[in-house]
C-alpha positions as CSV (number, residue, x, y, z in Angstrom):
1,X,125.2,73.9,66.5
2,X,124.4,70.8,68.5
3,X,120.9,70.3,67.0
4,X,122.5,70.1,63.6
5,X,125.3,67.8,64.7
6,X,122.9,65.4,66.4
7,X,120.6,65.4,63.3
8,X,123.6,64.5,61.1
9,X,124.6,61.8,63.5
10,X,121.1,60.3,63.5
11,X,121.0,60.5,59.7
12,X,124.4,58.8,59.4
13,X,123.4,56.0,61.8
14,X,120.1,55.4,60.0
15,X,122.1,55.2,56.7
16,X,124.5,52.6,58.2
17,X,121.7,50.5,59.6
18,X,119.8,50.6,56.3
19,X,122.8,49.4,54.4
20,X,123.6,46.7,56.9
21,X,120.2,45.3,57.7
22,X,117.6,46.5,55.2
23,X,118.8,47.2,51.6
24,X,122.0,47.8,49.7
25,X,120.2,50.3,47.5
26,X,122.0,53.6,47.8
27,X,119.0,55.8,46.6
28,X,116.6,54.3,49.2
29,X,119.2,54.6,51.9
30,X,119.8,58.3,51.0
31,X,116.1,59.0,51.0
32,X,115.5,57.5,54.4
33,X,118.6,59.2,56.0
34,X,117.4,62.6,54.6
35,X,114.0,62.0,56.1
36,X,115.6,61.1,59.5
37,X,117.7,64.2,59.4
38,X,114.8,66.5,58.7
39,X,112.5,64.9,61.4
40,X,115.2,64.9,64.1
41,X,116.3,68.5,63.3
42,X,112.7,69.7,63.4
43,X,112.0,68.0,66.7
44,X,115.1,69.3,68.3
45,X,114.5,72.8,67.0
46,X,111.0,72.8,68.3
47,X,112.2,71.7,71.8
48,X,114.9,74.3,71.9
49,X,112.7,77.2,70.6
50,X,110.0,76.2,73.1
51,X,112.5,76.8,75.9
52,X,113.7,80.0,74.4
53,X,110.1,81.3,73.9
54,X,109.3,80.5,77.6
55,X,112.4,82.4,78.6
56,X,111.4,85.4,76.4
57,X,107.9,85.4,78.0
58,X,109.4,85.5,81.5
59,X,111.7,88.4,80.6
60,X,108.8,90.2,79.0
61,X,106.7,89.9,82.2
62,X,109.7,91.1,84.2
63,X,109.9,94.2,82.0
64,X,106.2,94.9,82.3
65,X,106.7,94.7,86.1
66,X,109.6,97.2,85.9
67,X,112.2,94.5,86.8
68,X,114.6,95.2,83.9
69,X,117.7,93.9,85.8
70,X,115.9,90.6,86.4
71,X,114.8,90.4,82.8
72,X,118.4,90.9,81.7
73,X,119.7,88.2,84.0
74,X,117.0,85.7,82.7
75,X,118.0,86.4,79.1
76,X,121.7,86.0,79.9
77,X,121.0,82.6,81.4
78,X,119.4,81.7,78.1
79,X,122.6,82.3,76.1
80,X,123.4,78.6,76.7
81,X,120.8,77.7,74.1
82,X,122.9,79.4,71.4
83,X,125.1,76.2,71.4
84,X,122.0,74.2,70.3
85,X,120.3,76.3,67.7
86,X,121.5,78.8,65.1
87,X,120.7,82.5,65.6
88,X,119.3,82.0,69.1
89,X,122.3,83.7,70.7
90,X,122.0,86.7,68.3
91,X,118.3,87.0,69.1
92,X,118.9,87.0,72.9
93,X,121.7,89.6,72.5
94,X,119.3,91.8,70.6
95,X,116.8,91.5,73.4
96,X,119.3,92.3,76.1
97,X,120.7,95.2,74.1
98,X,117.2,96.6,73.6
99,X,116.5,96.5,77.3
100,X,119.7,98.4,78.1
101,X,118.8,100.9,75.4
102,X,115.3,101.5,76.7
103,X,116.9,102.2,80.1
104,X,119.1,104.9,78.3
105,X,122.2,102.9,79.2
106,X,123.6,103.3,75.7
107,X,127.1,102.2,76.7
108,X,125.7,99.0,78.2
109,X,123.5,98.4,75.2
110,X,126.2,98.7,72.5
111,X,128.1,95.4,73.1
112,X,124.9,93.4,73.0
113,X,123.4,95.2,70.0
114,X,126.6,94.7,68.1
115,X,126.2,90.9,68.5
116,X,122.5,91.1,67.8
117,X,120.3,89.6,65.1
118,X,120.3,91.8,62.0
119,X,116.7,90.9,61.1
120,X,115.6,92.4,64.3
121,X,115.3,95.9,62.8
122,X,114.5,97.6,66.1
123,X,117.7,96.5,67.8
124,X,119.7,97.1,64.6
125,X,118.3,100.6,64.4
126,X,119.2,101.2,68.0
127,X,122.7,100.2,67.3
128,X,122.9,102.6,64.4
129,X,121.7,105.4,66.7
130,X,124.4,104.6,69.2
131,X,126.9,105.1,66.4
132,X,125.3,108.4,65.5
133,X,125.6,109.6,69.1
134,X,129.3,108.8,68.9
135,X,129.6,110.7,65.6
136,X,130.5,107.5,63.8
137,X,128.6,108.4,60.7
138,X,129.9,105.7,58.4
139,X,129.1,102.9,60.9
140,X,125.6,104.4,61.4
141,X,124.9,104.3,57.7
142,X,126.3,100.8,57.3
143,X,124.2,99.6,60.2
144,X,121.0,101.2,59.0
145,X,121.6,99.7,55.5
146,X,121.7,96.3,57.2
147,X,118.5,97.0,59.1
148,X,116.8,98.0,55.8
149,X,118.1,95.1,53.8
150,X,116.7,92.6,56.3
151,X,113.3,94.4,56.7
152,X,112.4,96.0,53.3
153,X,108.7,96.1,54.0
154,X,108.9,97.8,57.4
155,X,108.1,101.5,56.8
156,X,109.3,102.7,60.2
157,X,112.9,101.6,59.6
158,X,113.1,103.9,56.7
159,X,111.6,106.7,58.8
160,X,114.1,106.3,61.6
161,X,117.0,106.1,59.2
162,X,115.9,109.3,57.4
163,X,115.3,111.1,60.7
164,X,118.9,110.3,61.7
165,X,120.3,111.4,58.3
166,X,118.4,114.6,58.6
167,X,119.7,115.2,62.1
168,X,123.4,114.9,61.0
169,X,122.7,117.4,58.2
170,X,122.2,115.1,55.3
171,X,118.7,116.1,54.3
172,X,119.0,115.1,50.6
173,X,120.1,111.6,51.6
174,X,117.2,111.5,54.2
175,X,114.7,112.2,51.4
176,X,116.4,109.5,49.2
177,X,115.9,107.0,52.1
178,X,112.2,107.8,52.4
179,X,111.7,107.6,48.7
180,X,113.4,104.2,48.6
181,X,111.0,103.1,51.4
182,X,108.0,104.2,49.3
183,X,109.2,102.0,46.5
184,X,109.1,99.0,48.9
185,X,106.0,99.8,51.0
186,X,103.2,102.3,50.4
187,X,102.9,104.4,53.6
188,X,101.3,107.7,54.2
189,X,103.7,108.7,56.9
190,X,106.7,108.2,54.7
191,X,105.1,110.3,52.0
192,X,104.2,113.0,54.5
193,X,107.8,113.2,55.7
194,X,109.1,113.4,52.1
195,X,106.8,116.4,51.6
196,X,108.0,118.0,54.9
197,X,111.7,117.6,54.2
198,X,111.3,118.9,50.6
199,X,109.5,121.9,52.0
200,X,112.4,122.6,54.4
201,X,110.5,121.4,57.5
202,X,111.3,118.9,60.2
203,X,110.0,115.3,60.0
204,X,107.0,114.4,62.1
205,X,107.2,110.9,63.7
206,X,104.1,110.9,65.8
207,X,102.2,109.0,63.2
208,X,104.2,105.9,64.0
209,X,102.8,105.9,67.5
210,X,104.4,105.1,70.8
211,X,106.9,102.8,69.2
212,X,108.8,105.8,68.0
213,X,109.6,107.0,71.5
214,X,111.6,103.9,72.3
215,X,114.5,105.2,70.2
216,X,115.0,108.2,72.5
217,X,115.5,110.5,69.5
218,X,113.0,113.1,70.9
219,X,114.1,115.6,73.6
220,X,113.4,114.3,77.1
221,X,110.8,117.0,77.6
222,X,108.8,115.8,74.6
223,X,108.8,112.3,75.9
224,X,107.7,113.4,79.4
225,X,104.9,115.5,77.8
226,X,103.8,112.4,75.8
227,X,103.8,110.3,78.9
228,X,101.9,112.9,80.9
229,X,99.3,113.2,78.2
230,X,98.8,109.4,78.2
231,X,98.4,109.4,82.0
232,X,95.9,112.2,81.9
233,X,93.9,110.3,79.3
234,X,93.8,107.2,81.5
235,X,92.6,109.4,84.5
236,X,89.7,110.7,82.4
237,X,88.7,107.2,81.4
238,X,88.7,106.2,85.1
239,X,86.6,109.2,86.0
240,X,84.0,108.3,83.5
């Protein structure tokens, strides 16, 4: 990463200058060079992330304006920042993959999601779901485990994982996933779904709100019904 290399170079230069012109004391020189490294790295990181954040904001505005192709292009242009800062490229890949997934272009989403940032649990869960759709169960489980390990306090990641396990006929494992989630985060919706599965019923995900529908695990009719209901509610508010 260029930011790291530049910081090391500045640190080495400051060390050489200290030894040459200021003091031969190694401990003082090391302390100063360490401070220089930290300050330069923090400054360069801040500059890089400011540019990345601005790029993400532009892409988000494009998405809200239903210009997903433009948003993808903007994000692809931002991959150049990956050479400067660690994890930037993975985060941008996650965003691009998520946009393709939201468009239901699962084939287009997969290559980006595979190169995404594992701590972005939404994109990692989306990748796991694409494996489920391809009947690649072992890869699905492995990917969901990564999503959980990086986001232990996020209740919804356990719920989506369990939903997929139940869908492929692994109800006992789905219950185990939910119970594991309850040991990490107390959540009424996780407990509700444990009770439902243990009673032989289907999971209910509506409690997680609209965020649930982005995973496209409901039937298309249910999603359309949800959107229609939301639109009807907005019309009533306008009439009032």
